[in-house]
C-alpha positions in Angstrom: -119.9 -64.2 -78.2 -117.4 -66.6 -79.7 -114.4 -64.8 -81.4 -113.7 -65.9 -84.9 -110.1 -66.5 -86.0 -108.4 -64.4 -88.7 -108.5 -67.4 -91.0 -112.3 -67.7 -90.7 -112.7 -64.0 -91.3 -110.4 -64.2 -94.4 -112.5 -67.1 -95.7 -115.7 -65.1 -95.3 -114.3 -62.0 -96.9 -112.6 -63.9 -99.7 -115.8 -65.7 -100.7 -117.6 -62.3 -100.7 -115.0 -60.7 -102.9 -115.0 -63.6 -105.4 -118.7 -63.4 -106.0 -118.7 -59.6 -106.2 -115.8 -59.4 -108.6 -117.5 -61.7 -111.1 -120.9 -60.0 -111.0 -119.8 -56.3 -111.3 -116.8 -56.7 -113.6 -118.7 -55.5 -116.8 -119.6 -52.2 -115.0 -116.0 -51.9 -113.8 -114.7 -52.3 -117.4 -117.2 -49.7 -118.6 -116.1 -47.2 -116.0 -112.5 -47.7 -116.9 -113.0 -47.4 -120.6 -114.9 -44.2 -120.3 -112.3 -42.7 -118.0 -109.4 -43.9 -120.3 -111.2 -42.4 -123.3 -111.5 -39.0 -121.5 -107.7 -39.0 -121.1 -107.3 -38.9 -124.9 -105.2 -36.0 -126.2 -107.1 -33.9 -128.8 -105.7 -33.8 -132.3 -103.2 -31.0 -132.9 -103.3 -31.0 -136.7 -106.6 -30.9 -138.7 -105.5 -33.6 -141.2 -103.6 -35.9 -138.8 -104.6 -39.1 -137.1 -103.3 -39.3 -133.6 -103.3 -41.9 -131.0 -103.0 -40.9 -127.4 -99.9 -42.2 -125.8 -101.8 -42.6 -122.5 -104.8 -44.3 -124.0 -104.1 -46.0 -127.3 -107.5 -47.5 -127.5 -109.4 -44.4 -128.9 -108.0 -43.1 -132.2 -109.1 -39.6 -133.3 -109.1 -37.8 -136.6 -109.3 -34.1 -137.3 -110.4 -33.4 -133.7 -113.5 -35.5 -134.2 -113.7 -38.9 -132.5 -114.1 -42.0 -134.5 -117.2 -44.2 -134.6 -115.6 -46.4 -131.9 -115.9 -43.6 -129.3 -118.0 -44.6 -126.4 -121.1 -42.4 -125.6 -122.0 -43.9 -122.2 -122.2 -47.0 -120.1 -124.7 -49.0 -122.3 -122.7 -47.9 -125.4 -119.5 -49.3 -123.9 -121.2 -52.6 -123.1 -122.8 -52.8 -126.6 -119.6 -52.0 -128.5 -117.4 -54.3 -126.4 -119.8 -57.2 -127.2 -120.0 -56.3 -130.9 -116.4 -55.5 -131.5 -114.5 -57.7 -129.1 -116.9 -60.4 -128.0 -119.2 -60.9 -125.0 -116.4 -62.5 -122.9 -114.4 -59.3 -123.1 -116.9 -57.8 -120.6 -115.1 -59.9 -118.1 -111.7 -58.7 -119.2 -109.5 -58.3 -116.2 -111.6 -60.6 -114.1 -108.6 -62.8 -113.3 -106.8 -59.7 -112.1 -110.0 -58.7 -110.2 -110.1 -62.1 -108.5 -106.3 -62.1 -107.8 -106.8 -58.6 -106.3 -110.2 -58.9 -104.6 -109.6 -62.0 -102.6 -106.4 -61.0 -100.8 -107.4 -57.3 -100.7 -110.8 -57.9 -99.1 -109.3 -60.8 -97.2 -107.0 -58.2 -95.6 -109.5 -55.3 -95.5 -112.6 -56.8 -93.9 -110.9 -58.8 -91.1 -108.5 -55.9 -90.3 -111.5 -53.5 -90.2 -113.2 -55.8 -87.7 -110.1 -56.1 -85.6 -109.2 -52.4 -85.6 -112.9 -51.4 -84.9 -113.2 -53.8 -82.0 -109.9 -52.6 -80.5 -110.8 -48.9 -81.0 -114.4 -49.4 -79.6 -113.0 -51.0 -76.5 -110.5 -48.2 -76.0 -113.0 -45.4 -76.7 -115.7 -47.0 -74.5 -113.3 -47.0 -71.5 -111.3 -43.8 -72.2 -113.0 -41.5 -74.7 -116.7 -42.2 -75.3 -117.2 -39.0 -77.3 -114.9 -40.5 -80.0 -116.9 -43.6 -80.5 -118.8 -42.3 -83.7 -115.4 -41.8 -85.4 -114.2 -45.4 -84.9 -115.7 -46.8 -88.2 -114.1 -43.9 -90.1 -110.6 -44.4 -88.7 -110.7 -48.2 -88.7 -111.9 -48.3 -92.3 -109.3 -45.9 -93.5 -106.4 -47.7 -91.8 -107.6 -51.2 -93.0 -108.1 -50.0 -96.6 -104.6 -48.3 -96.7 -103.0 -51.5 -95.5 -104.9 -53.6 -98.2 -104.1 -51.1 -101.0 -100.4 -51.0 -100.4 -100.1 -54.8 -100.1 -101.9 -55.6 -103.4 -101.4 -52.4 -105.5 -99.4 -53.9 -108.5 -102.3 -56.2 -109.4 -104.7 -53.2 -109.2 -102.4 -51.4 -111.7 -102.5 -54.4 -114.0 -106.3 -54.7 -113.8 -106.8 -51.0 -114.8 -104.5 -51.4 -117.8 -106.1 -54.6 -118.9 -109.6 -53.1 -118.8 -108.7 -49.7 -120.3 -107.4 -50.9 -123.7 -109.4 -52.3 -126.5 -108.5 -55.7 -128.0 -109.8 -57.5 -131.1 -111.8 -60.7 -130.9 -109.0 -62.7 -132.5 -106.2 -61.1 -130.5 -105.0 -62.7 -127.3 -104.9 -60.0 -124.6 -102.0 -60.1 -122.1 -102.6 -61.5 -118.7 -101.7 -60.0 -115.3 -98.0 -60.9 -115.3 -97.4 -59.8 -119.0 -99.2 -56.6 -118.3 -97.0 -55.9 -115.3 -93.9 -56.7 -117.4 -95.0 -54.2 -120.0 -95.2 -51.5 -117.4 -91.5 -51.8 -116.6 -90.4 -53.1 -120.1 -86.6 -53.3 -119.3 -84.4 -52.7 -122.4 -82.0 -55.5 -123.5 -78.7 -55.2 -121.6 -80.2 -53.3 -118.7 -78.3 -53.9 -115.5 -79.9 -55.6 -112.5 -79.8 -52.3 -110.5 -81.6 -50.5 -113.3 -84.2 -53.3 -113.5 -84.8 -53.1 -109.8 -85.2 -49.3 -110.2 -87.9 -49.9 -112.9 -90.0 -52.1 -110.6 -91.1 -49.0 -108.7 -93.3 -48.3 -111.7 -95.5 -51.1 -110.4 -96.6 -48.6 -107.7 -97.3 -45.8 -110.2 -100.4 -44.0 -109.0 -100.4 -45.5 -105.5 -100.9 -42.0 -104.0 -104.0 -41.5 -106.2 -105.3 -44.9 -105.2 -104.9 -44.1 -101.5 -106.4 -40.6 -102.1 -109.5 -42.4 -103.5 -109.8 -45.4 -101.3 -109.1 -43.8 -97.9 -112.0 -41.3 -98.2 -114.1 -43.9 -99.8 -113.7 -46.2 -96.8 -114.2 -43.4 -94.4 -117.5 -42.3 -96.0 -118.6 -45.9 -96.6 -118.1 -47.2 -93.0 -119.2 -44.1 -91.2 -122.5 -44.3 -93.2 -122.8 -48.1 -93.2 -122.3 -48.8 -89.4 -125.1 -46.6 -88.0 -127.5 -47.6 -90.9 -127.1 -51.4 -90.4 -127.3 -51.0 -86.6 -130.5 -49.2 -87.0 -131.9 -51.8 -89.4 -130.8 -54.7 -87.2 -132.3 -52.8 -84.2 -135.7 -53.0 -85.8 -135.4 -56.8 -85.7 -134.1 -57.0 -82.2 -133.2 -60.4 -80.8 -135.0 -62.2 -83.6 -132.2 -61.8 -86.1 -131.8 -64.6 -88.6 -129.5 -65.2 -91.5 -132.1 -63.6 -93.8 -132.4 -60.4 -91.7 -128.6 -60.2 -91.4 -128.3 -60.5 -95.1 -131.0 -57.9 -95.9 -129.8 -55.3 -93.3 -126.2 -55.5 -94.4 -126.9 -55.5 -98.1 -129.2 -52.5 -97.8 -126.8 -50.6 -95.6 -123.8 -51.6 -97.9 -125.7 -50.6 -101.0 -126.5 -47.1 -99.7 -123.1 -46.5 -98.2 -121.2 -47.8 -101.3 -123.4 -45.6 -103.7 -122.8 -42.5 -101.6 -119.0 -43.1 -101.2 -118.6 -43.9 -104.9 -120.3 -40.8 -106.1 -118.4 -38.6 -103.7 -115.0 -39.9 -104.6 -115.5 -40.2 -108.4 -113.0 -37.3 -109.2 -110.3 -39.2 -107.3 -111.2 -42.4 -109.2 -110.8 -40.5 -112.5 -107.4 -39.2 -111.4 -106.3 -42.7 -110.3 -107.2 -44.2 -113.7 -105.4 -41.5 -115.6 -102.3 -42.0 -113.6 -102.4 -45.7 -114.0 -102.7 -45.7 -117.8 -99.9 -43.2 -118.3 -97.3 -44.8 -120.5 -94.6 -42.1 -120.5 -92.3 -43.0 -117.6 -91.0 -39.5 -117.2 -94.5 -38.0 -117.1 -95.7 -40.8 -114.8 -93.0 -39.9 -112.2 -93.9 -36.2 -112.3 -97.7 -36.6 -112.0 -99.3 -36.1 -108.7 -103.0 -36.5 -107.7 -103.4 -32.7 -107.4 -101.8 -31.9 -110.8 -103.9 -34.7 -112.4 -107.1 -33.3 -111.0 -106.2 -29.8 -112.3 -105.5 -31.3 -115.7 -108.8 -33.1 -115.7 -110.6 -29.9 -114.7 -108.8 -28.0 -117.4 -109.7 -30.6 -120.1 -113.3 -31.4 -119.2 -114.5 -29.3 -116.3 -116.9 -30.7 -113.8 -118.1 -33.3 -116.3 -114.6 -34.5 -116.7 -114.1 -35.0 -113.0 -117.2 -37.2 -112.9 -116.5 -39.3 -116.0 -117.8 -42.8 -115.5 -119.8 -41.9 -112.4 -122.8 -43.9 -113.6 -121.0 -47.3 -113.9 -118.9 -46.5 -110.9 -122.0 -46.0 -108.7 -123.8 -48.9 -110.4 -120.8 -51.1 -109.6 -119.9 -49.9 -106.1 -123.4 -50.0 -104.5 -124.1 -53.7 -105.3 -120.4 -54.6 -104.7 -120.3 -53.2 -101.2 -123.7 -54.7 -100.5 -122.7 -58.1 -101.7 -119.3 -58.1 -99.9 -120.6 -56.9 -96.5 -123.8 -59.0 -96.5 -122.0 -62.2 -97.6 -119.2 -61.6 -95.1 -121.6 -60.9 -92.2 -123.8 -63.9 -93.1 -120.8 -66.3 -93.1 -119.7 -64.8 -89.8 -123.2 -65.3 -88.5 -123.1 -69.0 -89.6 -119.7 -69.5 -88.1 -120.7 -68.0 -84.8 -123.7 -70.3 -84.6 -121.6 -73.3 -85.6 -119.1 -72.5 -82.8 -122.0 -71.9 -80.4 -123.6 -75.3 -81.0 -120.3 -77.2 -80.9 -119.2 -75.6 -77.6 
């Protein structure tokens, strides 16, 4: 079989990420809004109007939420269209594209490379470890991709979490990142450099979510798609490759998203935290305990509907598009050689 270059793998993965980011962005926004709303601090005084410092998009009065409070996924989509305009459903898409293309462009090719290397090693030296290859390869590749592109992920979450008016011009990726560090006038260069570490606020929570997500996803996806492709045998075509990979990706993404939802809630809460001192003290463990204390099991699974509804199709689209492009490139190389 002809070996594809990293550039060709990057092109295949980048195209898949581009398509997926545009299609599922409204569900991603709905999930983030619901999770940001759940982080709202309850009113302390019965006659006061408070606005959560972590999520200033949901005002509350007398302990009772306002009419702008979201009740579910469809309610988020309806209210965003009515109050902010239909195009706000794609709020953060520029960040999603800026994030998805390089992230998946790193993630998918690195997963392929790591998996092939590990499979070759385990086949020769430790056959019993072969079932764990997708789990390890997916976890390592995802960690590498997350660390490389994390500031844009932080910007995307903040862009999607906060409500904007139809007439207002929401900040873009760069302005959002500048608001995170927000250096005061006269701040020294050394102090400014110190503030840039806030661009990696919540990285631990992101890794805590994405590493198990990848481990569950790939360890489910690989045997499932191999079984589906095995039913076709040597008669595989672009259509069967697409169908098998989308089906396997959809099931694996849905399962992984549902399982890791509490970690996703913790990640969102850490990323929208606006108090620098509190942000530095927060850990994934303390955030999960805080969520459990505030909302119990329901709080831990806030936004699970749109998260699952987004992740299943997203993984299916990315994996199937990636594999179909690889299939086409393999055949192109095969006919030209």
